[in-house]
BALOBA-1460 file (C-alpha; in Angstrom, 3 decimals):
// residues 103
<rec num="1" residu="m" x="10.070" y="-1.010" z="9.770"/>
<rec num="2" residu="q" x="6.798" y="-0.345" z="8.436"/>
<rec num="3" residu="k" x="4.883" y="2.493" z="9.742"/>
<rec num="4" residu="l" x="1.465" y="0.759" z="9.750"/>
<rec num="5" residu="k" x="0.982" y="-2.621" z="10.856"/>
<rec num="6" residu="i" x="-1.508" y="-5.512" z="10.800"/>
<rec num="7" residu="n" x="-4.664" y="-4.867" z="14.000"/>
<rec num="8" residu="d" x="-3.376" y="-0.751" z="14.460"/>
<rec num="9" residu="e" x="-6.724" y="1.388" z="14.390"/>
<rec num="10" residu="v" x="-7.157" y="3.954" z="11.707"/>
<rec num="11" residu="i" x="-9.376" y="6.220" z="10.712"/>
<rec num="12" residu="v" x="-10.190" y="6.549" z="6.804"/>
<rec num="13" residu="l" x="-9.232" y="10.095" z="5.539"/>
<rec num="14" residu="a" x="-10.786" y="10.032" z="2.059"/>
<rec num="15" residu="g" x="-13.725" y="8.232" z="0.199"/>
<rec num="16" residu="k" x="-17.291" y="7.231" z="1.264"/>
<rec num="17" residu="d" x="-16.328" y="5.701" z="4.212"/>
<rec num="18" residu="k" x="-14.367" y="9.001" z="5.344"/>
<rec num="19" residu="n" x="-13.668" y="9.824" z="9.145"/>
<rec num="20" residu="k" x="-14.874" y="6.386" z="10.844"/>
<rec num="21" residu="k" x="-12.088" y="4.408" z="12.056"/>
<rec num="22" residu="g" x="-11.452" y="0.708" z="12.053"/>
<rec num="23" residu="k" x="-8.508" y="-1.904" z="12.455"/>
<rec num="24" residu="l" x="-6.464" y="-3.125" z="9.923"/>
<rec num="25" residu="t" x="-7.039" y="-6.707" z="8.899"/>
<rec num="26" residu="n" x="-4.250" y="-6.902" z="5.685"/>
<rec num="27" residu="i" x="-1.618" y="-4.835" z="3.697"/>
<rec num="28" residu="n" x="-0.687" y="-5.053" z="-0.052"/>
<rec num="29" residu="l" x="2.983" y="-3.376" z="0.082"/>
<rec num="30" residu="k" x="3.372" y="-4.187" z="-3.764"/>
<rec num="31" residu="k" x="-0.349" y="-2.315" z="-4.838"/>
<rec num="32" residu="k" x="0.040" y="-0.096" z="-1.428"/>
<rec num="33" residu="t" x="-3.646" y="-0.729" z="-0.149"/>
<rec num="34" residu="v" x="-4.967" y="-1.646" z="2.687"/>
<rec num="35" residu="i" x="-8.239" y="-3.701" z="3.946"/>
<rec num="36" residu="v" x="-9.811" y="-1.982" z="7.059"/>
<rec num="37" residu="d" x="-12.470" y="-4.407" z="8.807"/>
<rec num="38" residu="g" x="-15.663" y="-3.114" z="8.477"/>
<rec num="39" residu="l" x="-15.367" y="-0.402" z="5.921"/>
<rec num="40" residu="n" x="-15.192" y="0.352" z="2.190"/>
<rec num="41" residu="r" x="-17.775" y="-2.812" z="1.499"/>
<rec num="42" residu="v" x="-19.428" y="-3.407" z="-1.655"/>
<rec num="43" residu="k" x="-21.762" y="-5.616" z="-3.082"/>
<rec num="44" residu="k" x="-20.594" y="-8.629" z="-4.991"/>
<rec num="45" residu="a" x="-22.400" y="-10.651" z="-7.390"/>
<rec num="46" residu="v" x="-21.585" y="-14.085" z="-6.274"/>
<rec num="47" residu="k" x="-22.469" y="-16.653" z="-9.350"/>
<rec num="48" residu="p" x="-23.966" y="-19.924" z="-7.897"/>
<rec num="49" residu="t" x="-21.809" y="-22.861" z="-7.147"/>
<rec num="50" residu="q" x="-22.259" y="-26.253" z="-5.328"/>
<rec num="51" residu="e" x="-22.002" y="-24.869" z="-2.067"/>
<rec num="52" residu="d" x="-24.456" y="-21.553" z="-2.453"/>
<rec num="53" residu="p" x="-26.756" y="-23.223" z="-5.218"/>
<rec num="54" residu="n" x="-28.711" y="-19.747" z="-5.029"/>
<rec num="55" residu="g" x="-26.137" y="-16.910" z="-5.453"/>
<rec num="56" residu="g" x="-26.563" y="-13.612" z="-5.339"/>
<rec num="57" residu="f" x="-25.212" y="-10.547" z="-3.345"/>
<rec num="58" residu="a" x="-22.556" y="-10.865" z="-1.142"/>
<rec num="59" residu="d" x="-21.133" y="-7.772" z="0.839"/>
<rec num="60" residu="v" x="-17.465" y="-7.648" z="0.273"/>
<rec num="61" residu="e" x="-14.609" y="-5.112" z="1.745"/>
<rec num="62" residu="k" x="-12.549" y="-3.743" z="-1.045"/>
<rec num="63" residu="p" x="-9.039" y="-2.157" z="-0.719"/>
<rec num="64" residu="m" x="-8.310" y="1.395" z="-0.470"/>
<rec num="65" residu="h" x="-4.757" y="3.231" z="-1.235"/>
<rec num="66" residu="v" x="-2.420" y="3.483" z="1.856"/>
<rec num="67" residu="s" x="-2.624" y="7.585" z="1.637"/>
<rec num="68" residu="n" x="-6.244" y="6.817" z="2.346"/>
<rec num="69" residu="v" x="-5.745" y="5.675" z="6.262"/>
<rec num="70" residu="a" x="-4.202" y="7.077" z="9.067"/>
<rec num="71" residu="v" x="-3.374" y="5.650" z="12.259"/>
<rec num="72" residu="v" x="-5.063" y="6.903" z="15.249"/>
<rec num="73" residu="s" x="-3.494" y="8.464" z="17.989"/>
<rec num="74" residu="p" x="-3.847" y="6.678" z="21.564"/>
<rec num="75" residu="k" x="-3.727" y="10.051" z="23.875"/>
<rec num="76" residu="t" x="-6.192" y="12.245" z="21.469"/>
<rec num="77" residu="g" x="-8.217" y="9.731" z="19.423"/>
<rec num="78" residu="k" x="-7.346" y="11.906" z="15.882"/>
<rec num="79" residu="a" x="-4.956" y="11.513" z="12.943"/>
<rec num="80" residu="t" x="-1.765" y="11.002" z="13.572"/>
<rec num="81" residu="r" x="1.463" y="10.565" z="11.171"/>
<rec num="82" residu="v" x="4.428" y="7.690" z="12.902"/>
<rec num="83" residu="r" x="7.798" y="8.229" z="12.724"/>
<rec num="84" residu="i" x="9.960" y="5.491" z="13.632"/>
<rec num="85" residu="e" x="12.484" y="6.263" z="16.547"/>
<rec num="86" residu="d" x="15.503" y="4.443" z="17.988"/>
<rec num="87" residu="k" x="15.090" y="3.897" z="21.451"/>
<rec num="88" residu="d" x="17.512" y="1.457" z="23.174"/>
<rec num="89" residu="g" x="18.692" y="0.072" z="20.339"/>
<rec num="90" residu="k" x="15.577" y="-0.649" z="19.127"/>
<rec num="91" residu="k" x="13.356" y="0.827" z="16.734"/>
<rec num="92" residu="v" x="9.898" y="1.930" z="17.426"/>
<rec num="93" residu="r" x="6.853" y="3.795" z="16.448"/>
<rec num="94" residu="v" x="6.147" y="6.722" z="17.703"/>
<rec num="95" residu="a" x="2.617" y="8.905" z="16.949"/>
<rec num="96" residu="v" x="3.976" y="12.641" z="15.466"/>
<rec num="97" residu="s" x="0.615" y="14.729" z="17.374"/>
<rec num="98" residu="c" x="1.364" y="13.354" z="21.009"/>
<rec num="99" residu="g" x="4.741" y="11.619" z="21.113"/>
<rec num="100" residu="s" x="3.569" y="8.334" z="22.414"/>
<rec num="101" residu="t" x="4.742" y="4.967" z="21.264"/>
<rec num="102" residu="l" x="2.628" y="2.573" z="19.341"/>
<rec num="103" residu="s" x="2.619" y="-1.308" z="19.955"/>
């Protein structure tokens, strides 16, 4: 079971978007990277194509390493680690700081 899932609310721990919150939109387990909605945006040069004859610059969300994000605790609203517990024969994710279960 993964500790991070898509649509989790996370907080960025390091980098230019430190202390900003957002939702996970993509997780790459092989590269250990995540994409957070609206964060880590960069300008990318786009060549002219038939669909976009002008080209120009586009804002793109770049991936960041998994270690730079942490799940936001539902009770406190701060960063927390996640542990996996066995409740009623099912594995559930639990926030370490407050003990509440994550969806």
